[in-house]
N, C-alpha and C positions, 0 to 999 in steps of 0.2 A: 872300487868298493862302494857299496850303497851306504849312505849316511842315514841313520835313523833319527827322525825328529823327536823332540821331547813328547809331544802328544802321542806319537806312535809308540814310543818306549813305555809311556804310562799305560797305554792300552795293552801292550804285550805283558807288562808286569802284572796288571790286573788279571789278565787271562791265565797267567802262570799261577798266581795265588789262588784263583778260583779252581783251577785243575788240581792244585796241590791239596786244597781244602777237601775237594771231592775224593781224591785218591786216599787221603788219610781219614776221611769221614770225621773231620773236625771243623768247628766253626772258624772262619777266617780270622776272627779277632784273637785266636789263640796262637797264631803263627806270626813270628817275627824273625828278622834276619839272624838274630842271635839264638833262636830256638835250636837246641841240639837234637838231632834225630835219635841218637841212642839214649842219652841220659834223660832228656826231657820228654820225648815221645815214646820211649821204650821200644824202639825198633831194633831188630837184630840185623845181621848182614843180609840175610835173604829178604827181609822186609824192605830194606833200602834198595836192593837190586830190583825188586818188583816195583817199587815206587818209581825209580828212575826209568824202568822199562815202560811203565804206564804213561809217564810224562812224555817220554820219547815218542810213543805211539800217538798220543793225543796232539802233541805239538809239532810232530813230524820234524823233529830236530834230534839228531843222534850224537851221543857223547862217545869218546873213545873209552876203552877199558881203563886207561890211566886216569882220565878225567873223572869217571864214575867212582873210582876208588878214593878220590880225594874229597868226596862229599861227606861233610860232617854236620852241617847246619842248613837251615832254610836259606840263609844268605849264600851259602855255597851253591845251592840249586839255582838261586837267582843269578849268580855270577855266571854259571855255565850256560843256562838256558836263555839268558837275555843278551848275549853278546852278538 
């Protein structure tokens, strides 16, 4: 298993947040790990599915259907896409 160094993880995290900001068309300063996709950003189930699909395409990292169904916050996206 490849170990990710802290600078590499920070770079991946920054790239994820930039992609997320772009996909949501929101400034990055509005996105925090505790930001809820449904309640705070007013996304519905289809919006979240499209968001995940867009991130998967841009980052070339794909989630299982079960993983995708567990996403409720920006922090959840970080957890799944940064491992």
